[in-house]
PDB file of N, CA, C and O in Angstrom:
ATOM      1  N   MET A   1       9.295 -14.628  64.098  1.00  0.00           N
ATOM      2  CA  MET A   1       9.026 -13.278  63.646  1.00  0.00           C
ATOM      3  C   MET A   1       9.833 -12.306  64.521  1.00  0.00           C
ATOM      4  O   MET A   1       9.867 -12.426  65.746  1.00  0.00           O
ATOM      5  N   LYS A   2      10.470 -11.358  63.865  1.00  0.00           N
ATOM      6  CA  LYS A   2      11.242 -10.339  64.594  1.00  0.00           C
ATOM      7  C   LYS A   2      10.286  -9.333  65.200  1.00  0.00           C
ATOM      8  O   LYS A   2       9.236  -9.037  64.632  1.00  0.00           O
ATOM      9  N   SER A   3      10.654  -8.815  66.348  1.00  0.00           N
ATOM     10  CA  SER A   3       9.810  -7.768  66.967  1.00  0.00           C
ATOM     11  C   SER A   3      10.586  -6.466  67.116  1.00  0.00           C
ATOM     12  O   SER A   3      10.125  -5.545  67.791  1.00  0.00           O
ATOM     13  N   SER A   4      11.754  -6.380  66.496  1.00  0.00           N
ATOM     14  CA  SER A   4      12.580  -5.182  66.599  1.00  0.00           C
ATOM     15  C   SER A   4      13.147  -4.838  65.218  1.00  0.00           C
ATOM     16  O   SER A   4      13.356  -5.710  64.374  1.00  0.00           O
ATOM     17  N   ILE A   5      13.383  -3.564  65.022  1.00  0.00           N
ATOM     18  CA  ILE A   5      14.031  -3.125  63.785  1.00  0.00           C
ATOM     19  C   ILE A   5      15.466  -2.619  64.080  1.00  0.00           C
ATOM     20  O   ILE A   5      16.055  -1.912  63.263  1.00  0.00           O
ATOM     21  N   ASN A   6      16.002  -2.978  65.220  1.00  0.00           N
ATOM     22  CA  ASN A   6      17.316  -2.512  65.636  1.00  0.00           C
ATOM     23  C   ASN A   6      18.427  -2.973  64.716  1.00  0.00           C
ATOM     24  O   ASN A   6      19.522  -2.411  64.753  1.00  0.00           O
ATOM     25  N   PHE A   7      18.178  -3.986  63.886  1.00  0.00           N
ATOM     26  CA  PHE A   7      19.195  -4.450  62.954  1.00  0.00           C
ATOM     27  C   PHE A   7      19.358  -3.511  61.755  1.00  0.00           C
ATOM     28  O   PHE A   7      20.328  -3.620  61.006  1.00  0.00           O
ATOM     29  N   LEU A   8      18.409  -2.591  61.576  1.00  0.00           N
ATOM     30  CA  LEU A   8      18.463  -1.628  60.469  1.00  0.00           C
ATOM     31  C   LEU A   8      19.331  -0.433  60.852  1.00  0.00           C
ATOM     32  O   LEU A   8      19.494  -0.133  62.035  1.00  0.00           O
ATOM     33  N   PRO A   9      19.888   0.251  59.849  1.00  0.00           N
ATOM     34  CA  PRO A   9      20.661   1.480  60.140  1.00  0.00           C
ATOM     35  C   PRO A   9      19.768   2.565  60.751  1.00  0.00           C
ATOM     36  O   PRO A   9      18.554   2.557  60.552  1.00  0.00           O
ATOM     37  N   ALA A  10      20.360   3.476  61.477  1.00  0.00           N
ATOM     38  CA  ALA A  10      19.612   4.543  62.184  1.00  0.00           C
ATOM     39  C   ALA A  10      18.685   5.325  61.268  1.00  0.00           C
ATOM     40  O   ALA A  10      17.570   5.659  61.670  1.00  0.00           O
ATOM     41  N   GLU A  11      19.116   5.625  60.049  1.00  0.00           N
ATOM     42  CA  GLU A  11      18.286   6.394  59.111  1.00  0.00           C
ATOM     43  C   GLU A  11      17.024   5.643  58.746  1.00  0.00           C
ATOM     44  O   GLU A  11      15.955   6.244  58.649  1.00  0.00           O
ATOM     45  N   LYS A  12      17.129   4.329  58.541  1.00  0.00           N
ATOM     46  CA  LYS A  12      15.957   3.516  58.185  1.00  0.00           C
ATOM     47  C   LYS A  12      15.016   3.405  59.393  1.00  0.00           C
ATOM     48  O   LYS A  12      13.797   3.487  59.247  1.00  0.00           O
ATOM     49  N   ARG A  13      15.586   3.221  60.564  1.00  0.00           N
ATOM     50  CA  ARG A  13      14.755   3.149  61.800  1.00  0.00           C
ATOM     51  C   ARG A  13      13.997   4.466  61.991  1.00  0.00           C
ATOM     52  O   ARG A  13      12.825   4.464  62.369  1.00  0.00           O
ATOM     53  N   ARG A  14      14.674   5.589  61.728  1.00  0.00           N
ATOM     54  CA  ARG A  14      14.037   6.917  61.856  1.00  0.00           C
ATOM     55  C   ARG A  14      12.875   7.036  60.857  1.00  0.00           C
ATOM     56  O   ARG A  14      11.797   7.517  61.206  1.00  0.00           O
ATOM     57  N   ASP A  15      13.105   6.596  59.623  1.00  0.00           N
ATOM     58  CA  ASP A  15      12.031   6.634  58.621  1.00  0.00           C
ATOM     59  C   ASP A  15      10.825   5.826  59.080  1.00  0.00           C
ATOM     60  O   ASP A  15       9.685   6.280  58.985  1.00  0.00           O
ATOM     61  N   LEU A  16      11.091   4.627  59.576  1.00  0.00           N
ATOM     62  CA  LEU A  16       9.999   3.740  59.982  1.00  0.00           C
ATOM     63  C   LEU A  16       9.265   4.291  61.225  1.00  0.00           C
ATOM     64  O   LEU A  16       8.042   4.182  61.314  1.00  0.00           O
ATOM     65  N   HIS A  17       9.993   4.870  62.163  1.00  0.00           N
ATOM     66  CA  HIS A  17       9.327   5.467  63.340  1.00  0.00           C
ATOM     67  C   HIS A  17       8.444   6.624  62.917  1.00  0.00           C
ATOM     68  O   HIS A  17       7.351   6.806  63.454  1.00  0.00           O
ATOM     69  N   GLN A  18       8.915   7.411  61.953  1.00  0.00           N
ATOM     70  CA  GLN A  18       8.122   8.534  61.446  1.00  0.00           C
ATOM     71  C   GLN A  18       6.868   8.006  60.744  1.00  0.00           C
ATOM     72  O   GLN A  18       5.778   8.547  60.934  1.00  0.00           O
ATOM     73  N   LEU A  19       7.015   6.962  59.941  1.00  0.00           N
ATOM     74  CA  LEU A  19       5.890   6.377  59.245  1.00  0.00           C
ATOM     75  C   LEU A  19       4.861   5.811  60.242  1.00  0.00           C
ATOM     76  O   LEU A  19       3.656   5.977  60.054  1.00  0.00           O
ATOM     77  N   VAL A  20       5.337   5.156  61.282  1.00  0.00           N
ATOM     78  CA  VAL A  20       4.442   4.615  62.321  1.00  0.00           C
ATOM     79  C   VAL A  20       3.695   5.747  63.012  1.00  0.00           C
ATOM     80  O   VAL A  20       2.500   5.623  63.281  1.00  0.00           O
ATOM     81  N   GLU A  21       4.375   6.837  63.299  1.00  0.00           N
ATOM     82  CA  GLU A  21       3.719   7.986  63.937  1.00  0.00           C
ATOM     83  C   GLU A  21       2.601   8.543  63.026  1.00  0.00           C
ATOM     84  O   GLU A  21       1.507   8.843  63.507  1.00  0.00           O
ATOM     85  N   ILE A  22       2.866   8.677  61.754  1.00  0.00           N
ATOM     86  CA  ILE A  22       1.860   9.165  60.808  1.00  0.00           C
ATOM     87  C   ILE A  22       0.667   8.211  60.770  1.00  0.00           C
ATOM     88  O   ILE A  22      -0.481   8.649  60.832  1.00  0.00           O
ATOM     89  N   ILE A  23       0.932   6.933  60.671  1.00  0.00           N
ATOM     90  CA  ILE A  23      -0.133   5.937  60.595  1.00  0.00           C
ATOM     91  C   ILE A  23      -1.010   6.003  61.855  1.00  0.00           C
ATOM     92  O   ILE A  23      -2.238   6.031  61.768  1.00  0.00           O
ATOM     93  N   ARG A  24      -0.368   6.026  63.007  1.00  0.00           N
ATOM     94  CA  ARG A  24      -1.137   6.043  64.269  1.00  0.00           C
ATOM     95  C   ARG A  24      -1.943   7.341  64.432  1.00  0.00           C
ATOM     96  O   ARG A  24      -3.020   7.328  65.028  1.00  0.00           O
ATOM     97  N   ASN A  25      -1.439   8.430  63.919  1.00  0.00           N
ATOM     98  CA  ASN A  25      -2.185   9.701  63.976  1.00  0.00           C
ATOM     99  C   ASN A  25      -3.361   9.734  63.017  1.00  0.00           C
ATOM    100  O   ASN A  25      -4.394  10.332  63.318  1.00  0.00           O
ATOM    101  N   GLU A  26      -3.212   9.100  61.873  1.00  0.00           N
ATOM    102  CA  GLU A  26      -4.222   9.166  60.833  1.00  0.00           C
ATOM    103  C   GLU A  26      -5.237   8.031  60.890  1.00  0.00           C
ATOM    104  O   GLU A  26      -6.394   8.219  60.516  1.00  0.00           O
ATOM    105  N   ILE A  27      -4.825   6.875  61.344  1.00  0.00           N
ATOM    106  CA  ILE A  27      -5.711   5.709  61.392  1.00  0.00           C
ATOM    107  C   ILE A  27      -5.919   5.351  62.865  1.00  0.00           C
ATOM    108  O   ILE A  27      -5.110   4.651  63.474  1.00  0.00           O
ATOM    109  N   LYS A  28      -7.016   5.848  63.414  1.00  0.00           N
ATOM    110  CA  LYS A  28      -7.239   5.721  64.875  1.00  0.00           C
ATOM    111  C   LYS A  28      -7.484   4.276  65.295  1.00  0.00           C
ATOM    112  O   LYS A  28      -7.192   3.919  66.436  1.00  0.00           O
ATOM    113  N   ASP A  29      -8.008   3.440  64.411  1.00  0.00           N
ATOM    114  CA  ASP A  29      -8.301   2.048  64.763  1.00  0.00           C
ATOM    115  C   ASP A  29      -7.138   1.113  64.509  1.00  0.00           C
ATOM    116  O   ASP A  29      -7.331  -0.101  64.455  1.00  0.00           O
ATOM    117  N   CYS A  30      -5.943   1.639  64.353  1.00  0.00           N
ATOM    118  CA  CYS A  30      -4.765   0.819  64.066  1.00  0.00           C
ATOM    119  C   CYS A  30      -4.451  -0.062  65.263  1.00  0.00           C
ATOM    120  O   CYS A  30      -4.306   0.423  66.385  1.00  0.00           O
ATOM    121  N   VAL A  31      -4.348  -1.353  65.015  1.00  0.00           N
ATOM    122  CA  VAL A  31      -4.055  -2.328  66.065  1.00  0.00           C
ATOM    123  C   VAL A  31      -2.582  -2.763  65.970  1.00  0.00           C
ATOM    124  O   VAL A  31      -1.913  -2.944  66.988  1.00  0.00           O
ATOM    125  N   MET A  32      -2.094  -2.925  64.743  1.00  0.00           N
ATOM    126  CA  MET A  32      -0.737  -3.442  64.528  1.00  0.00           C
ATOM    127  C   MET A  32      -0.220  -2.961  63.200  1.00  0.00           C
ATOM    128  O   MET A  32      -0.975  -2.805  62.240  1.00  0.00           O
ATOM    129  N   ILE A  33       1.090  -2.723  63.151  1.00  0.00           N
ATOM    130  CA  ILE A  33       1.773  -2.351  61.900  1.00  0.00           C
ATOM    131  C   ILE A  33       2.887  -3.345  61.710  1.00  0.00           C
ATOM    132  O   ILE A  33       3.758  -3.497  62.566  1.00  0.00           O
ATOM    133  N   ILE A  34       2.851  -4.033  60.559  1.00  0.00           N
ATOM    134  CA  ILE A  34       3.799  -5.111  60.298  1.00  0.00           C
ATOM    135  C   ILE A  34       4.685  -4.706  59.117  1.00  0.00           C
ATOM    136  O   ILE A  34       4.202  -4.341  58.045  1.00  0.00           O
ATOM    137  N   LEU A  35       5.982  -4.785  59.349  1.00  0.00           N
ATOM    138  CA  LEU A  35       6.962  -4.586  58.280  1.00  0.00           C
ATOM    139  C   LEU A  35       7.285  -5.942  57.678  1.00  0.00           C
ATOM    140  O   LEU A  35       7.609  -6.886  58.399  1.00  0.00           O
ATOM    141  N   TYR A  36       7.197  -6.040  56.357  1.00  0.00           N
ATOM    142  CA  TYR A  36       7.572  -7.299  55.712  1.00  0.00           C
ATOM    143  C   TYR A  36       8.362  -6.968  54.448  1.00  0.00           C
ATOM    144  O   TYR A  36       8.562  -5.797  54.127  1.00  0.00           O
ATOM    145  N   GLY A  37       8.797  -7.973  53.750  1.00  0.00           N
ATOM    146  CA  GLY A  37       9.551  -7.758  52.506  1.00  0.00           C
ATOM    147  C   GLY A  37      11.045  -7.617  52.776  1.00  0.00           C
ATOM    148  O   GLY A  37      11.569  -8.116  53.773  1.00  0.00           O
ATOM    149  N   SER A  38      11.715  -6.923  51.859  1.00  0.00           N
ATOM    150  CA  SER A  38      13.173  -6.866  51.882  1.00  0.00           C
ATOM    151  C   SER A  38      13.730  -6.177  53.134  1.00  0.00           C
ATOM    152  O   SER A  38      14.776  -6.582  53.640  1.00  0.00           O
ATOM    153  N   TYR A  39      13.054  -5.155  53.632  1.00  0.00           N
ATOM    154  CA  TYR A  39      13.553  -4.495  54.840  1.00  0.00           C
ATOM    155  C   TYR A  39      13.429  -5.404  56.065  1.00  0.00           C
ATOM    156  O   TYR A  39      14.327  -5.434  56.907  1.00  0.00           O
ATOM    157  N   ALA A  40      12.337  -6.134  56.165  1.00  0.00           N
ATOM    158  CA  ALA A  40      12.164  -7.061  57.287  1.00  0.00           C
ATOM    159  C   ALA A  40      13.197  -8.186  57.240  1.00  0.00           C
ATOM    160  O   ALA A  40      13.654  -8.666  58.278  1.00  0.00           O
ATOM    161  N   ARG A  41      13.559  -8.601  56.019  1.00  0.00           N
ATOM    162  CA  ARG A  41      14.536  -9.683  55.865  1.00  0.00           C
ATOM    163  C   ARG A  41      15.974  -9.161  55.877  1.00  0.00           C
ATOM    164  O   ARG A  41      16.914  -9.950  55.775  1.00  0.00           O
ATOM    165  N   ASP A  42      16.158  -7.848  55.999  1.00  0.00           N
ATOM    166  CA  ASP A  42      17.466  -7.208  55.943  1.00  0.00           C
ATOM    167  C   ASP A  42      18.184  -7.510  54.619  1.00  0.00           C
ATOM    168  O   ASP A  42      19.388  -7.763  54.584  1.00  0.00           O
ATOM    169  N   MET A  43      17.406  -7.474  53.543  1.00  0.00           N
ATOM    170  CA  MET A  43      17.944  -7.737  52.202  1.00  0.00           C
ATOM    171  C   MET A  43      17.591  -6.583  51.258  1.00  0.00           C
ATOM    172  O   MET A  43      17.513  -6.787  50.046  1.00  0.00           O
ATOM    173  N   TYR A  44      17.379  -5.392  51.784  1.00  0.00           N
ATOM    174  CA  TYR A  44      16.950  -4.237  50.985  1.00  0.00           C
ATOM    175  C   TYR A  44      18.092  -3.700  50.148  1.00  0.00           C
ATOM    176  O   TYR A  44      19.261  -3.983  50.408  1.00  0.00           O
ATOM    177  N   VAL A  45      17.736  -2.920  49.141  1.00  0.00           N
ATOM    178  CA  VAL A  45      18.684  -2.273  48.260  1.00  0.00           C
ATOM    179  C   VAL A  45      18.550  -0.768  48.461  1.00  0.00           C
ATOM    180  O   VAL A  45      17.481  -0.205  48.226  1.00  0.00           O
ATOM    181  N   ASP A  46      19.619  -0.115  48.892  1.00  0.00           N
ATOM    182  CA  ASP A  46      19.595   1.337  49.071  1.00  0.00           C
ATOM    183  C   ASP A  46      19.503   2.055  47.727  1.00  0.00           C
ATOM    184  O   ASP A  46      18.592   2.851  47.499  1.00  0.00           O
ATOM    185  N   CYS A  47      20.433   1.773  46.862  1.00  0.00           N
ATOM    186  CA  CYS A  47      20.383   2.363  45.511  1.00  0.00           C
ATOM    187  C   CYS A  47      21.253   1.496  44.601  1.00  0.00           C
ATOM    188  O   CYS A  47      22.447   1.328  44.847  1.00  0.00           O
ATOM    189  N   ASP A  48      20.652   0.958  43.567  1.00  0.00           N
ATOM    190  CA  ASP A  48      21.345   0.156  42.593  1.00  0.00           C
ATOM    191  C   ASP A  48      21.267   0.873  41.256  1.00  0.00           C
ATOM    192  O   ASP A  48      20.184   1.042  40.696  1.00  0.00           O
ATOM    193  N   ARG A  49      22.402   1.289  40.752  1.00  0.00           N
ATOM    194  CA  ARG A  49      22.442   2.023  39.475  1.00  0.00           C
ATOM    195  C   ARG A  49      23.104   1.119  38.434  1.00  0.00           C
ATOM    196  O   ARG A  49      24.207   0.611  38.643  1.00  0.00           O
ATOM    197  N   ARG A  50      22.419   0.931  37.326  1.00  0.00           N
ATOM    198  CA  ARG A  50      22.946   0.077  36.267  1.00  0.00           C
ATOM    199  C   ARG A  50      22.808   0.780  34.908  1.00  0.00           C
ATOM    200  O   ARG A  50      21.949   1.636  34.697  1.00  0.00           O
ATOM    201  N   ARG A  51      23.680   0.379  34.024  1.00  0.00           N
ATOM    202  CA  ARG A  51      23.593   0.877  32.665  1.00  0.00           C
ATOM    203  C   ARG A  51      23.547  -0.326  31.744  1.00  0.00           C
ATOM    204  O   ARG A  51      24.554  -1.003  31.538  1.00  0.00           O
ATOM    205  N   ASP A  52      22.373  -0.585  31.193  1.00  0.00           N
ATOM    206  CA  ASP A  52      22.151  -1.687  30.281  1.00  0.00           C
ATOM    207  C   ASP A  52      21.701  -1.151  28.937  1.00  0.00           C
ATOM    208  O   ASP A  52      20.772  -0.347  28.862  1.00  0.00           O
ATOM    209  N   TYR A  53      22.358  -1.593  27.875  1.00  0.00           N
ATOM    210  CA  TYR A  53      21.978  -1.215  26.519  1.00  0.00           C
ATOM    211  C   TYR A  53      21.911   0.313  26.346  1.00  0.00           C
ATOM    212  O   TYR A  53      21.048   0.830  25.636  1.00  0.00           O
ATOM    213  N   GLY A  54      22.807   0.999  26.987  1.00  0.00           N
ATOM    214  CA  GLY A  54      22.880   2.445  26.875  1.00  0.00           C
ATOM    215  C   GLY A  54      21.898   3.226  27.730  1.00  0.00           C
ATOM    216  O   GLY A  54      21.829   4.452  27.639  1.00  0.00           O
ATOM    217  N   VAL A  55      21.135   2.521  28.564  1.00  0.00           N
ATOM    218  CA  VAL A  55      20.128   3.178  29.424  1.00  0.00           C
ATOM    219  C   VAL A  55      20.513   2.991  30.867  1.00  0.00           C
ATOM    220  O   VAL A  55      20.766   1.869  31.307  1.00  0.00           O
ATOM    221  N   THR A  56      20.560   4.084  31.612  1.00  0.00           N
ATOM    222  CA  THR A  56      20.854   4.032  33.037  1.00  0.00           C
ATOM    223  C   THR A  56      19.575   3.874  33.805  1.00  0.00           C
ATOM    224  O   THR A  56      18.633   4.644  33.618  1.00  0.00           O
ATOM    225  N   THR A  57      19.528   2.884  34.669  1.00  0.00           N
ATOM    226  CA  THR A  57      18.356   2.655  35.504  1.00  0.00           C
ATOM    227  C   THR A  57      18.765   2.659  36.978  1.00  0.00           C
ATOM    228  O   THR A  57      19.919   2.405  37.326  1.00  0.00           O
ATOM    229  N   PHE A  58      17.797   2.953  37.817  1.00  0.00           N
ATOM    230  CA  PHE A  58      18.016   2.997  39.277  1.00  0.00           C
ATOM    231  C   PHE A  58      16.977   2.095  39.918  1.00  0.00           C
ATOM    232  O   PHE A  58      15.853   1.976  39.430  1.00  0.00           O
ATOM    233  N   PHE A  59      17.369   1.453  41.030  1.00  0.00           N
ATOM    234  CA  PHE A  59      16.428   0.648  41.788  1.00  0.00           C
ATOM    235  C   PHE A  59      16.721   0.865  43.254  1.00  0.00           C
ATOM    236  O   PHE A  59      17.878   0.908  43.672  1.00  0.00           O
ATOM    237  N   MET A  60      15.671   0.999  44.023  1.00  0.00           N
ATOM    238  CA  MET A  60      15.829   1.027  45.485  1.00  0.00           C
ATOM    239  C   MET A  60      14.579   0.399  46.106  1.00  0.00           C
ATOM    240  O   MET A  60      13.468   0.539  45.594  1.00  0.00           O
ATOM    241  N   SER A  61      14.798  -0.301  47.232  1.00  0.00           N
ATOM    242  CA  SER A  61      13.688  -0.972  47.899  1.00  0.00           C
ATOM    243  C   SER A  61      12.759   0.040  48.556  1.00  0.00           C
ATOM    244  O   SER A  61      13.172   1.123  48.971  1.00  0.00           O
ATOM    245  N   ASP A  62      11.498  -0.348  48.636  1.00  0.00           N
ATOM    246  CA  ASP A  62      10.512   0.478  49.372  1.00  0.00           C
ATOM    247  C   ASP A  62      10.154  -0.264  50.644  1.00  0.00           C
ATOM    248  O   ASP A  62      10.539  -1.417  50.839  1.00  0.00           O
ATOM    249  N   TYR A  63       9.410   0.416  51.509  1.00  0.00           N
ATOM    250  CA  TYR A  63       8.956  -0.206  52.755  1.00  0.00           C
ATOM    251  C   TYR A  63       7.641  -0.915  52.464  1.00  0.00           C
ATOM    252  O   TYR A  63       6.696  -0.299  51.973  1.00  0.00           O
ATOM    253  N   ASP A  64       7.580  -2.191  52.760  1.00  0.00           N
ATOM    254  CA  ASP A  64       6.352  -2.954  52.638  1.00  0.00           C
ATOM    255  C   ASP A  64       5.750  -3.082  54.032  1.00  0.00           C
ATOM    256  O   ASP A  64       6.352  -3.685  54.920  1.00  0.00           O
ATOM    257  N   ILE A  65       4.561  -2.513  54.221  1.00  0.00           N
ATOM    258  CA  ILE A  65       3.924  -2.567  55.538  1.00  0.00           C
ATOM    259  C   ILE A  65       2.486  -3.049  55.404  1.00  0.00           C
ATOM    260  O   ILE A  65       1.821  -2.844  54.388  1.00  0.00           O
ATOM    261  N   LEU A  66       2.043  -3.688  56.457  1.00  0.00           N
ATOM    262  CA  LEU A  66       0.664  -4.155  56.565  1.00  0.00           C
ATOM    263  C   LEU A  66       0.084  -3.454  57.788  1.00  0.00           C
ATOM    264  O   LEU A  66       0.671  -3.512  58.869  1.00  0.00           O
ATOM    265  N   ILE A  67      -1.049  -2.801  57.630  1.00  0.00           N
ATOM    266  CA  ILE A  67      -1.702  -2.117  58.731  1.00  0.00           C
ATOM    267  C   ILE A  67      -2.935  -2.910  59.116  1.00  0.00           C
ATOM    268  O   ILE A  67      -3.830  -3.104  58.294  1.00  0.00           O
ATOM    269  N   VAL A  68      -2.991  -3.369  60.353  1.00  0.00           N
ATOM    270  CA  VAL A  68      -4.129  -4.114  60.854  1.00  0.00           C
ATOM    271  C   VAL A  68      -5.017  -3.165  61.664  1.00  0.00           C
ATOM    272  O   VAL A  68      -4.538  -2.492  62.577  1.00  0.00           O
ATOM    273  N   THR A  69      -6.296  -3.113  61.331  1.00  0.00           N
ATOM    274  CA  THR A  69      -7.213  -2.217  62.007  1.00  0.00           C
ATOM    275  C   THR A  69      -8.406  -2.979  62.578  1.00  0.00           C
ATOM    276  O   THR A  69      -8.650  -4.131  62.217  1.00  0.00           O
ATOM    277  N   ARG A  70      -9.140  -2.329  63.467  1.00  0.00           N
ATOM    278  CA  ARG A  70     -10.344  -2.927  64.030  1.00  0.00           C
ATOM    279  C   ARG A  70     -11.499  -2.923  63.029  1.00  0.00           C
ATOM    280  O   ARG A  70     -12.432  -3.718  63.140  1.00  0.00           O
ATOM    281  N   ARG A  71     -11.427  -2.039  62.072  1.00  0.00           N
ATOM    282  CA  ARG A  71     -12.490  -1.918  61.079  1.00  0.00           C
ATOM    283  C   ARG A  71     -11.862  -1.870  59.695  1.00  0.00           C
ATOM    284  O   ARG A  71     -10.641  -1.779  59.567  1.00  0.00           O
ATOM    285  N   THR A  72     -12.695  -1.932  58.653  1.00  0.00           N
ATOM    286  CA  THR A  72     -12.223  -1.890  57.302  1.00  0.00           C
ATOM    287  C   THR A  72     -11.825  -0.465  56.925  1.00  0.00           C
ATOM    288  O   THR A  72     -12.592   0.474  57.138  1.00  0.00           O
ATOM    289  N   VAL A  73     -10.628  -0.306  56.365  1.00  0.00           N
ATOM    290  CA  VAL A  73     -10.175   0.952  55.826  1.00  0.00           C
ATOM    291  C   VAL A  73     -10.052   0.738  54.329  1.00  0.00           C
ATOM    292  O   VAL A  73      -9.306  -0.134  53.883  1.00  0.00           O
ATOM    293  N   PHE A  74     -10.771   1.519  53.556  1.00  0.00           N
ATOM    294  CA  PHE A  74     -10.787   1.334  52.123  1.00  0.00           C
ATOM    295  C   PHE A  74      -9.476   1.770  51.487  1.00  0.00           C
ATOM    296  O   PHE A  74      -8.843   2.722  51.944  1.00  0.00           O
ATOM    297  N   ARG A  75      -9.075   1.075  50.437  1.00  0.00           N
ATOM    298  CA  ARG A  75      -7.836   1.334  49.745  1.00  0.00           C
ATOM    299  C   ARG A  75      -7.668   2.802  49.353  1.00  0.00           C
ATOM    300  O   ARG A  75      -6.573   3.355  49.458  1.00  0.00           O
ATOM    301  N   LYS A  76      -8.744   3.424  48.907  1.00  0.00           N
ATOM    302  CA  LYS A  76      -8.689   4.840  48.497  1.00  0.00           C
ATOM    303  C   LYS A  76      -8.268   5.711  49.679  1.00  0.00           C
ATOM    304  O   LYS A  76      -7.461   6.624  49.506  1.00  0.00           O
ATOM    305  N   GLN A  77      -8.795   5.449  50.873  1.00  0.00           N
ATOM    306  CA  GLN A  77      -8.433   6.228  52.072  1.00  0.00           C
ATOM    307  C   GLN A  77      -6.964   6.022  52.392  1.00  0.00           C
ATOM    308  O   GLN A  77      -6.265   6.982  52.714  1.00  0.00           O
ATOM    309  N   THR A  78      -6.482   4.790  52.310  1.00  0.00           N
ATOM    310  CA  THR A  78      -5.095   4.489  52.647  1.00  0.00           C
ATOM    311  C   THR A  78      -4.146   5.206  51.713  1.00  0.00           C
ATOM    312  O   THR A  78      -3.141   5.760  52.158  1.00  0.00           O
ATOM    313  N   LYS A  79      -4.450   5.206  50.416  1.00  0.00           N
ATOM    314  CA  LYS A  79      -3.577   5.901  49.472  1.00  0.00           C
ATOM    315  C   LYS A  79      -3.507   7.379  49.771  1.00  0.00           C
ATOM    316  O   LYS A  79      -2.445   7.987  49.635  1.00  0.00           O
ATOM    317  N   ARG A  80      -4.627   7.975  50.181  1.00  0.00           N
ATOM    318  CA  ARG A  80      -4.657   9.420  50.507  1.00  0.00           C
ATOM    319  C   ARG A  80      -3.787   9.669  51.742  1.00  0.00           C
ATOM    320  O   ARG A  80      -3.036  10.644  51.779  1.00  0.00           O
ATOM    321  N   ILE A  81      -3.876   8.826  52.719  1.00  0.00           N
ATOM    322  CA  ILE A  81      -3.138   9.000  53.980  1.00  0.00           C
ATOM    323  C   ILE A  81      -1.642   8.791  53.803  1.00  0.00           C
ATOM    324  O   ILE A  81      -0.835   9.547  54.342  1.00  0.00           O
ATOM    325  N   LEU A  82      -1.273   7.755  53.040  1.00  0.00           N
ATOM    326  CA  LEU A  82       0.111   7.347  52.982  1.00  0.00           C
ATOM    327  C   LEU A  82       0.825   7.720  51.687  1.00  0.00           C
ATOM    328  O   LEU A  82       1.963   7.301  51.476  1.00  0.00           O
ATOM    329  N   HIS A  83       0.189   8.490  50.822  1.00  0.00           N
ATOM    330  CA  HIS A  83       0.854   8.903  49.600  1.00  0.00           C
ATOM    331  C   HIS A  83       2.066   9.744  49.972  1.00  0.00           C
ATOM    332  O   HIS A  83       1.969  10.612  50.840  1.00  0.00           O
ATOM    333  N   PRO A  84       3.220   9.499  49.323  1.00  0.00           N
ATOM    334  CA  PRO A  84       4.445  10.236  49.682  1.00  0.00           C
ATOM    335  C   PRO A  84       4.283  11.751  49.723  1.00  0.00           C
ATOM    336  O   PRO A  84       4.851  12.408  50.596  1.00  0.00           O
ATOM    337  N   ALA A  85       3.517  12.312  48.792  1.00  0.00           N
ATOM    338  CA  ALA A  85       3.319  13.759  48.807  1.00  0.00           C
ATOM    339  C   ALA A  85       2.580  14.202  50.070  1.00  0.00           C
ATOM    340  O   ALA A  85       2.890  15.244  50.648  1.00  0.00           O
ATOM    341  N   ALA A  86       1.605  13.403  50.487  1.00  0.00           N
ATOM    342  CA  ALA A  86       0.857  13.733  51.704  1.00  0.00           C
ATOM    343  C   ALA A  86       1.744  13.648  52.927  1.00  0.00           C
ATOM    344  O   ALA A  86       1.623  14.471  53.834  1.00  0.00           O
ATOM    345  N   ILE A  87       2.627  12.676  52.971  1.00  0.00           N
ATOM    346  CA  ILE A  87       3.545  12.515  54.111  1.00  0.00           C
ATOM    347  C   ILE A  87       4.453  13.742  54.218  1.00  0.00           C
ATOM    348  O   ILE A  87       4.653  14.266  55.313  1.00  0.00           O
ATOM    349  N   HIS A  88       5.010  14.209  53.079  1.00  0.00           N
ATOM    350  CA  HIS A  88       5.913  15.355  53.111  1.00  0.00           C
ATOM    351  C   HIS A  88       5.172  16.647  53.475  1.00  0.00           C
ATOM    352  O   HIS A  88       5.757  17.535  54.096  1.00  0.00           O
ATOM    353  N   GLN A  89       3.927  16.759  53.107  1.00  0.00           N
ATOM    354  CA  GLN A  89       3.155  17.966  53.436  1.00  0.00           C
ATOM    355  C   GLN A  89       2.922  18.100  54.932  1.00  0.00           C
ATOM    356  O   GLN A  89       2.809  19.213  55.445  1.00  0.00           O
ATOM    357  N   ARG A  90       2.849  16.976  55.636  1.00  0.00           N
ATOM    358  CA  ARG A  90       2.561  17.015  57.066  1.00  0.00           C
ATOM    359  C   ARG A  90       3.738  17.515  57.890  1.00  0.00           C
ATOM    360  O   ARG A  90       3.562  17.969  59.021  1.00  0.00           O
ATOM    361  N   LYS A  91       4.930  17.432  57.328  1.00  0.00           N
ATOM    362  CA  LYS A  91       6.157  17.914  57.971  1.00  0.00           C
ATOM    363  C   LYS A  91       6.362  17.292  59.347  1.00  0.00           C
ATOM    364  O   LYS A  91       6.634  17.989  60.324  1.00  0.00           O
ATOM    365  N   TYR A  92       6.229  15.977  59.407  1.00  0.00           N
ATOM    366  CA  TYR A  92       6.543  15.253  60.635  1.00  0.00           C
ATOM    367  C   TYR A  92       8.065  15.142  60.719  1.00  0.00           C
ATOM    368  O   TYR A  92       8.739  14.941  59.709  1.00  0.00           O
ATOM    369  N   PHE A  93       8.575  15.270  61.889  1.00  0.00           N
ATOM    370  CA  PHE A  93       9.990  15.091  62.101  1.00  0.00           C
ATOM    371  C   PHE A  93      10.197  14.019  63.148  1.00  0.00           C
ATOM    372  O   PHE A  93       9.438  13.937  64.114  1.00  0.00           O
ATOM    373  N   PRO A  94      11.225  13.191  62.967  1.00  0.00           N
ATOM    374  CA  PRO A  94      11.434  12.115  63.914  1.00  0.00           C
ATOM    375  C   PRO A  94      11.782  12.616  65.301  1.00  0.00           C
ATOM    376  O   PRO A  94      12.518  13.589  65.460  1.00  0.00           O
ATOM    377  N   ALA A  95      11.252  11.951  66.285  1.00  0.00           N
ATOM    378  CA  ALA A  95      11.585  12.270  67.679  1.00  0.00           C
ATOM    379  C   ALA A  95      12.853  11.530  68.032  1.00  0.00           C
ATOM    380  O   ALA A  95      12.897  10.303  67.954  1.00  0.00           O
ATOM    381  N   GLU A  96      13.876  12.249  68.417  1.00  0.00           N
ATOM    382  CA  GLU A  96      15.144  11.603  68.766  1.00  0.00           C
ATOM    383  C   GLU A  96      15.511  11.860  70.199  1.00  0.00           C
ATOM    384  O   GLU A  96      16.550  11.391  70.664  1.00  0.00           O
TER     385      GLU A  96
END
């Protein structure tokens, strides 16, 4: 298991650091945050644009994370905390 995200581009590392900051601020019982999926495997897609049968489609990978806590956090609470609109409203900026 990798313990670093240094293999990712700076922009992706900045996004993930910002996400970790939000999670730690909002979920006080957070013990561990695990990145898995295409970003963890370094097989993510930034933006794939295709035109099939006259229709243009776009695809891009998302961040797959697992949050381990000391107590149960209900799915409804997690969606409220990590919904993209909620993240943008908080106006967190990466510490550089």
